[in-house]
One Martini backbone bead per residue (centre of mass of N, CA, C, O) as a GRO file, in nm:
protein
  331
    1MET     BB    1 -16.974   0.590  -2.451
    2GLU     BB    2 -17.274   0.680  -2.479
    3GLN     BB    3 -17.260   0.901  -2.261
    4LEU     BB    4 -17.045   1.069  -2.399
    5LYS     BB    5 -17.209   1.133  -2.653
    6LEU     BB    6 -17.441   1.279  -2.512
    7ASP     BB    7 -17.272   1.496  -2.366
    8TYR     BB    8 -17.143   1.615  -2.620
    9LYS     BB    9 -17.402   1.696  -2.763
   10THR     BB   10 -17.490   1.903  -2.552
   11ILE     BB   11 -17.241   2.084  -2.558
   12LEU     BB   12 -17.248   2.151  -2.861
   13SER     BB   13 -17.533   2.268  -2.873
   14ASN     BB   14 -17.487   2.501  -2.676
   15TYR     BB   15 -17.260   2.638  -2.844
   16ILE     BB   16 -17.410   2.684  -3.112
   17HIS     BB   17 -17.643   2.865  -2.961
   18ASN     BB   18 -17.399   2.964  -2.740
   19GLN     BB   19 -17.105   3.159  -2.771
   20ASN     BB   20 -16.957   3.117  -2.476
   21GLU     BB   21 -16.734   3.079  -2.219
   22ARG     BB   22 -16.881   2.858  -2.061
   23ASN     BB   23 -16.923   2.647  -2.293
   24LEU     BB   24 -16.621   2.630  -2.364
   25TYR     BB   25 -16.522   2.534  -2.084
   26ILE     BB   26 -16.682   2.269  -2.081
   27GLY     BB   27 -16.546   2.149  -2.332
   28GLN     BB   28 -16.254   2.152  -2.218
   29ASN     BB   29 -16.318   1.965  -1.969
   30PHE     BB   30 -16.408   1.710  -2.135
   31ILE     BB   31 -16.124   1.605  -2.205
   32LYS     BB   32 -16.067   1.448  -1.942
   33ARG     BB   33 -16.272   1.218  -1.999
   34LEU     BB   34 -16.145   1.120  -2.262
   35ILE     BB   35 -15.872   1.042  -2.140
   36GLN     BB   36 -15.976   0.843  -1.920
   37LYS     BB   37 -16.114   0.662  -2.169
   38ASN     BB   38 -15.916   0.641  -2.415
   39VAL     BB   39 -15.975   0.841  -2.642
   40THR     BB   40 -15.932   0.885  -2.959
   41PRO     BB   41 -15.907   1.114  -3.206
   42GLU     BB   42 -16.098   0.962  -3.411
   43GLU     BB   43 -16.330   0.928  -3.202
   44VAL     BB   44 -16.384   1.227  -3.155
   45ILE     BB   45 -16.465   1.288  -3.448
   46SER     BB   46 -16.701   1.086  -3.459
   47ILE     BB   47 -16.866   1.214  -3.231
   48HIS     BB   48 -16.892   1.491  -3.365
   49LYS     BB   49 -17.035   1.399  -3.621
   50GLN     BB   50 -17.284   1.270  -3.490
   51ALA     BB   51 -17.379   1.522  -3.334
   52LEU     BB   52 -17.412   1.704  -3.584
   53GLU     BB   53 -17.629   1.530  -3.727
   54ASP     BB   54 -17.840   1.561  -3.488
   55ILE     BB   55 -17.852   1.879  -3.477
   56ILE     BB   56 -17.827   1.898  -3.798
   57GLU     BB   57 -18.019   1.930  -4.053
   58ASP     BB   58 -17.911   1.864  -4.352
   59LEU     BB   59 -17.623   1.782  -4.380
   60PRO     BB   60 -17.388   1.810  -4.580
   61GLU     BB   61 -17.229   1.567  -4.757
   62TYR     BB   62 -16.940   1.695  -4.771
   63THR     BB   63 -16.908   1.710  -4.464
   64ILE     BB   64 -16.919   1.408  -4.407
   65HIS     BB   65 -16.678   1.336  -4.590
   66ALA     BB   66 -16.472   1.509  -4.440
   67TYR     BB   67 -16.491   1.350  -4.173
   68ASP     BB   68 -16.413   1.074  -4.285
   69PHE     BB   69 -16.136   1.164  -4.377
   70LEU     BB   70 -16.030   1.261  -4.099
   71ILE     BB   71 -16.051   0.989  -3.957
   72GLU     BB   72 -15.845   0.838  -4.134
   73VAL     BB   73 -15.609   1.026  -4.082
   74MET     BB   74 -15.607   0.990  -3.766
   75VAL     BB   75 -15.541   0.696  -3.758
   76HIS     BB   76 -15.257   0.726  -3.886
   77PHE     BB   77 -15.156   0.944  -3.698
   78GLY     BB   78 -15.171   0.775  -3.437
   79LEU     BB   79 -14.967   0.558  -3.523
   80LYS     BB   80 -14.727   0.751  -3.580
   81LEU     BB   81 -14.722   0.882  -3.301
   82LYS     BB   82 -14.653   0.627  -3.142
   83GLU     BB   83 -14.390   0.567  -3.288
   84HIS     BB   84 -14.255   0.835  -3.217
   85GLN     BB   85 -14.277   0.813  -2.907
   86SER     BB   86 -14.122   0.547  -2.887
   87LEU     BB   87 -13.859   0.657  -3.009
   88LEU     BB   88 -13.811   0.881  -2.800
   89MET     BB   89 -13.789   0.690  -2.558
   90LYS     BB   90 -13.548   0.528  -2.665
   91GLN     BB   91 -13.357   0.771  -2.697
   92GLU     BB   92 -13.361   0.850  -2.398
   93GLU     BB   93 -13.256   0.584  -2.287
   94LEU     BB   94 -12.992   0.593  -2.450
   95ARG     BB   95 -12.886   0.860  -2.339
   96ILE     BB   96 -12.868   0.768  -2.044
   97GLU     BB   97 -12.683   0.525  -2.095
   98MET     BB   98 -12.450   0.691  -2.221
   99GLU     BB   99 -12.394   0.868  -1.977
  100VAL     BB  100 -12.325   0.639  -1.786
  101ALA     BB  101 -12.103   0.511  -1.961
  102ALA     BB  102 -11.921   0.765  -1.971
  103LYS     BB  103 -11.871   0.782  -1.667
  104ILE     BB  104 -11.745   0.503  -1.639
  105GLN     BB  105 -11.519   0.546  -1.842
  106ASN     BB  106 -11.383   0.788  -1.702
  107THR     BB  107 -11.316   0.625  -1.448
  108LEU     BB  108 -11.159   0.379  -1.573
  109LEU     BB  109 -10.969   0.582  -1.777
  110GLU     BB  110 -10.821   0.726  -1.578
  111THR     BB  111 -10.539   0.955  -1.587
  112THR     BB  112 -10.202   1.036  -1.490
  113ILE     BB  113  -9.978   1.280  -1.525
  114PRO     BB  114  -9.662   1.277  -1.517
  115ASN     BB  115  -9.362   1.437  -1.322
  116PRO     BB  116  -9.070   1.415  -1.421
  117GLU     BB  117  -8.754   1.475  -1.421
  118GLY     BB  118  -8.689   1.642  -1.736
  119LEU     BB  119  -9.003   1.637  -1.799
  120ASP     BB  120  -9.266   1.740  -2.031
  121ILE     BB  121  -9.624   1.685  -2.003
  122GLY     BB  122  -9.893   1.666  -2.244
  123MET     BB  123 -10.268   1.664  -2.270
  124ILE     BB  124 -10.539   1.580  -2.510
  125SER     BB  125 -10.893   1.457  -2.490
  126VAL     BB  126 -11.156   1.452  -2.745
  127PRO     BB  127 -11.464   1.363  -2.796
  128LEU     BB  128 -11.708   1.344  -3.036
  129ARG     BB  129 -11.870   1.201  -2.824
  130LYS     BB  130 -11.942   1.052  -2.540
  131MET     BB  131 -11.757   0.834  -2.644
  132ASN     BB  132 -11.423   0.723  -2.625
  133GLY     BB  133 -11.183   0.590  -2.870
  134ASP     BB  134 -10.967   0.706  -2.685
  135TYR     BB  135 -10.639   0.632  -2.517
  136VAL     BB  136 -10.444   0.713  -2.222
  137HIS     BB  137 -10.143   0.555  -2.083
  138PHE     BB  138  -9.977   0.566  -1.773
  139MET     BB  139  -9.637   0.473  -1.651
  140HIS     BB  140  -9.466   0.498  -1.321
  141ASP     BB  141  -9.188   0.396  -1.108
  142HIS     BB  142  -9.018   0.640  -0.978
  143LYS     BB  143  -8.745   0.606  -1.145
  144ARG     BB  144  -8.653   0.522  -1.469
  145PHE     BB  145  -8.949   0.467  -1.584
  146LEU     BB  146  -9.166   0.552  -1.867
  147SER     BB  147  -9.501   0.503  -1.987
  148ILE     BB  148  -9.693   0.498  -2.310
  149ALA     BB  149 -10.037   0.488  -2.434
  150VAL     BB  150 -10.178   0.522  -2.761
  151THR     BB  151 -10.529   0.486  -2.837
  152ASP     BB  152 -10.736   0.333  -3.112
  153VAL     BB  153 -11.057   0.256  -3.187
  154VAL     BB  154 -11.223   0.080  -3.440
  155GLY     BB  155 -11.482   0.274  -3.349
  156LYS     BB  156 -11.799   0.321  -3.174
  157GLY     BB  157 -11.913   0.357  -2.872
  158VAL     BB  158 -11.974   0.095  -2.670
  159PRO     BB  159 -11.787  -0.118  -2.805
  160ALA     BB  160 -11.532   0.060  -2.785
  161ALA     BB  161 -11.538   0.094  -2.475
  162LEU     BB  162 -11.509  -0.206  -2.406
  163CYS     BB  163 -11.242  -0.245  -2.553
  164MET     BB  164 -11.088  -0.031  -2.389
  165SER     BB  165 -11.112  -0.176  -2.116
  166MET     BB  166 -10.942  -0.417  -2.207
  167VAL     BB  167 -10.685  -0.262  -2.260
  168LYS     BB  168 -10.648  -0.161  -1.973
  169TYR     BB  169 -10.632  -0.435  -1.844
  170GLY     BB  170 -10.379  -0.525  -1.998
  171LEU     BB  171 -10.195  -0.294  -1.897
  172ASP     BB  172 -10.227  -0.353  -1.591
  173THR     BB  173 -10.107  -0.649  -1.598
  174LEU     BB  174  -9.816  -0.564  -1.677
  175GLU     BB  175  -9.727  -0.306  -1.465
  176TYR     BB  176  -9.452  -0.236  -1.609
  177ALA     BB  177  -9.253   0.036  -1.725
  178ASN     BB  178  -8.997  -0.158  -1.847
  179SER     BB  179  -9.134  -0.268  -2.076
  180ASN     BB  180  -9.136  -0.378  -2.380
  181PRO     BB  181  -9.316  -0.263  -2.639
  182SER     BB  182  -9.331  -0.522  -2.811
  183TYR     BB  183  -9.443  -0.703  -2.583
  184VAL     BB  184  -9.701  -0.548  -2.523
  185LEU     BB  185  -9.831  -0.581  -2.808
  186GLU     BB  186  -9.833  -0.890  -2.815
  187VAL     BB  187 -10.019  -0.932  -2.571
  188LEU     BB  188 -10.258  -0.754  -2.665
  189ASN     BB  189 -10.315  -0.902  -2.930
  190GLN     BB  190 -10.405  -1.169  -2.803
  191LEU     BB  191 -10.636  -1.057  -2.633
  192ILE     BB  192 -10.802  -0.920  -2.864
  193GLU     BB  193 -10.826  -1.158  -3.069
  194LYS     BB  194 -10.993  -1.342  -2.853
  195SER     BB  195 -11.223  -1.113  -2.732
  196VAL     BB  196 -11.317  -0.975  -2.992
  197ASP     BB  197 -11.457  -0.870  -3.252
  198ASP     BB  198 -11.376  -0.896  -3.586
  199GLY     BB  199 -11.448  -0.570  -3.635
  200MET     BB  200 -11.232  -0.512  -3.401
  201PHE     BB  201 -10.983  -0.260  -3.370
  202VAL     BB  202 -10.635  -0.164  -3.276
  203SER     BB  203 -10.448   0.120  -3.215
  204MET     BB  204 -10.086   0.160  -3.123
  205CYS     BB  205  -9.864   0.354  -2.915
  206TYR     BB  206  -9.564   0.244  -2.754
  207GLY     BB  207  -9.377   0.393  -2.482
  208ARG     BB  208  -9.034   0.424  -2.351
  209TYR     BB  209  -8.873   0.602  -2.083
  210ASP     BB  210  -8.536   0.681  -2.011
  211LEU     BB  211  -8.431   0.888  -1.751
  212GLU     BB  212  -8.114   0.834  -1.763
  213LYS     BB  213  -8.074   0.827  -2.102
  214ASP     BB  214  -8.292   0.958  -2.287
  215ILE     BB  215  -8.471   0.709  -2.401
  216PHE     BB  216  -8.688   0.632  -2.673
  217THR     BB  217  -8.915   0.358  -2.690
  218TRP     BB  218  -9.088   0.213  -2.976
  219SER     BB  219  -9.422   0.091  -3.072
  220SER     BB  220  -9.639  -0.011  -3.351
  221ALA     BB  221 -10.008  -0.051  -3.432
  222GLY     BB  222 -10.131   0.114  -3.686
  223HIS     BB  223 -10.032   0.403  -3.613
  224GLU     BB  224  -9.986   0.715  -3.582
  225PRO     BB  225  -9.711   0.875  -3.637
  226PRO     BB  226  -9.483   1.015  -3.472
  227LEU     BB  227  -9.322   1.319  -3.370
  228TYR     BB  228  -8.979   1.437  -3.408
  229TYR     BB  229  -8.796   1.695  -3.245
  230HIS     BB  230  -8.487   1.844  -3.344
  231SER     BB  231  -8.341   2.114  -3.217
  232ARG     BB  232  -8.050   2.143  -3.341
  233GLU     BB  233  -8.174   2.086  -3.643
  234ASN     BB  234  -8.459   2.184  -3.695
  235ALA     BB  235  -8.620   1.890  -3.707
  236TYR     BB  236  -8.819   1.637  -3.844
  237TYR     BB  237  -8.944   1.303  -3.746
  238ASP     BB  238  -9.074   1.006  -3.845
  239LEU     BB  239  -9.211   0.737  -3.645
  240GLU     BB  240  -9.195   0.468  -3.805
  241SER     BB  241  -9.433   0.167  -3.802
  242LYS     BB  242  -9.523  -0.110  -4.003
  243GLU     BB  243  -9.788  -0.244  -3.841
  244LEU     BB  244 -10.028  -0.420  -3.712
  245LEU     BB  245 -10.310  -0.433  -3.589
  246LEU     BB  246 -10.491  -0.506  -3.326
  247GLY     BB  247 -10.671  -0.823  -3.372
  248ILE     BB  248 -10.618  -0.977  -3.650
  249LEU     BB  249 -10.364  -1.153  -3.554
  250PRO     BB  250 -10.192  -1.397  -3.430
  251ASP     BB  251  -9.863  -1.393  -3.341
  252VAL     BB  252  -9.746  -1.110  -3.358
  253LYS     BB  253  -9.459  -0.926  -3.449
  254TYR     BB  254  -9.285  -0.657  -3.288
  255SER     BB  255  -9.114  -0.375  -3.325
  256GLN     BB  256  -8.831  -0.163  -3.214
  257LYS     BB  257  -8.725   0.175  -3.123
  258ASP     BB  258  -8.470   0.437  -3.096
  259ILE     BB  259  -8.426   0.752  -2.912
  260LYS     BB  260  -8.252   1.053  -2.841
  261LEU     BB  261  -8.288   1.309  -2.606
  262ASN     BB  262  -8.269   1.654  -2.600
  263ASP     BB  263  -8.274   1.956  -2.537
  264ASN     BB  264  -8.593   2.062  -2.664
  265ASP     BB  265  -8.708   1.815  -2.730
  266PHE     BB  266  -8.989   1.645  -2.908
  267ILE     BB  267  -9.297   1.452  -2.880
  268ILE     BB  268  -9.572   1.350  -3.098
  269LEU     BB  269  -9.870   1.208  -2.997
  270MET     BB  270 -10.139   1.050  -3.195
  271THR     BB  271 -10.433   1.051  -3.353
  272ASP     BB  272 -10.620   1.051  -3.652
  273GLY     BB  273 -10.799   1.299  -3.562
  274VAL     BB  274 -10.570   1.516  -3.606
  275THR     BB  275 -10.532   1.432  -3.937
  276ASP     BB  276 -10.839   1.487  -4.012
  277PHE     BB  277 -10.899   1.606  -4.363
  278ARG     BB  278 -11.158   1.546  -4.568
  279ASN     BB  279 -11.199   1.853  -4.707
  280ARG     BB  280 -10.862   1.836  -4.771
  281GLU     BB  281 -10.692   1.682  -5.010
  282GLU     BB  282 -10.416   1.882  -5.044
  283PHE     BB  283 -10.363   1.860  -4.748
  284ASP     BB  284 -10.098   1.875  -4.489
  285PRO     BB  285 -10.135   1.795  -4.164
  286ARG     BB  286  -9.849   1.729  -4.056
  287GLN     BB  287  -9.719   1.995  -4.142
  288TYR     BB  288  -9.908   2.178  -3.981
  289ILE     BB  289  -9.838   2.061  -3.701
  290LYS     BB  290  -9.543   2.132  -3.710
  291GLU     BB  291  -9.585   2.438  -3.728
  292LEU     BB  292  -9.746   2.474  -3.470
  293ALA     BB  293  -9.535   2.357  -3.271
  294LEU     BB  294  -9.305   2.551  -3.350
  295SER     BB  295  -9.461   2.823  -3.273
  296CYS     BB  296  -9.498   2.687  -2.950
  297ARG     BB  297  -9.219   2.576  -2.812
  298HIS     BB  298  -9.202   2.790  -2.566
  299LEU     BB  299  -9.401   2.624  -2.440
  300ASN     BB  300  -9.555   2.412  -2.272
  301ALA     BB  301  -9.694   2.109  -2.329
  302GLN     BB  302  -9.989   2.182  -2.260
  303GLU     BB  303 -10.003   2.444  -2.427
  304MET     BB  304  -9.945   2.308  -2.695
  305CYS     BB  305 -10.193   2.126  -2.705
  306ASP     BB  306 -10.407   2.351  -2.679
  307ASN     BB  307 -10.318   2.512  -2.931
  308ILE     BB  308 -10.354   2.297  -3.146
  309HIS     BB  309 -10.652   2.242  -3.094
  310LYS     BB  310 -10.753   2.528  -3.147
  311GLN     BB  311 -10.646   2.560  -3.442
  312LEU     BB  312 -10.798   2.308  -3.558
  313GLN     BB  313 -11.080   2.404  -3.495
  314VAL     BB  314 -11.075   2.648  -3.679
  315LEU     BB  315 -11.014   2.489  -3.943
  316HIS     BB  316 -11.291   2.307  -3.885
  317ASN     BB  317 -11.516   2.491  -3.770
  318TYR     BB  318 -11.574   2.326  -3.500
  319LYS     BB  319 -11.569   2.023  -3.675
  320LEU     BB  320 -11.480   1.745  -3.582
  321GLU     BB  321 -11.443   1.398  -3.713
  322ASP     BB  322 -11.293   1.302  -3.440
  323ASP     BB  323 -11.120   1.188  -3.217
  324PHE     BB  324 -10.900   1.381  -2.990
  325THR     BB  325 -10.539   1.311  -2.960
  326ILE     BB  326 -10.266   1.458  -2.762
  327VAL     BB  327  -9.907   1.415  -2.705
  328ILE     BB  328  -9.639   1.573  -2.513
  329ILE     BB  329  -9.280   1.524  -2.511
  330LYS     BB  330  -9.048   1.719  -2.317
  331LYS     BB  331  -8.698   1.801  -2.262
   0.00000   0.00000   0.00000
């Protein structure tokens, strides 16, 4: 350190007496030695102060006080800078981890929209952040039955994604598309109640479609009620089912109901992110969605989903408040 001080004093003295490019360049290059020796910013200022006192006789006292003040400021600045840099490094590590987790989630939760004869199915699911708290699961036995689960985990981020993976595992173990929706929810409720944190809950609407009889059977666990459009009556019906969220209590019994679909009827299944209009207290989002779907019912199911999403984005000024998932099943 003493040699550094002497060298810096020489460099500074040369520059004070002759302010040319060469002396400035030497001073700039001296920075490399300071960095190699891990000299802190406040130590650099202290070295400069000492060199200045040696070079200039009768240095004004207020100048010395000013340097002392700057040294103290830089000590605290250095500490805060290290904290800030440490935080940025942690944020970057978290960002990379979240990206990896999101890719894994997309792979694990990937689903294929079935295309059975007589039904037109569309879907869109857009996460608010990297990790999606919504999940849509299709199952088709390529014979008589098709089933669909629309799921929303109450929570965000990695914990919600892990819980969602467990839901998928539970759905996969059930295996059969002809399972009663009420039975599926009861099994999943037991799995979630035993396996996840007390503060983590899941809402789900599970439906089974009988392709021979055109009957849709559904059961719901605290989920946003689906909308059923009856074409001949030109009317909507809310498919209400006031049951508990999954994971709250063990041994909960869930009911199920049936409706028969006729040509041009459709069902809209969605998560509460579709109806979330926090800044419009007197606005009826479900009525607005009904009107949107009705205005584009001449389109296929996928185009209807895309159109509804686009119009809601415009209404929200392209700032949705939650994960957004909508599925349309059209006869």
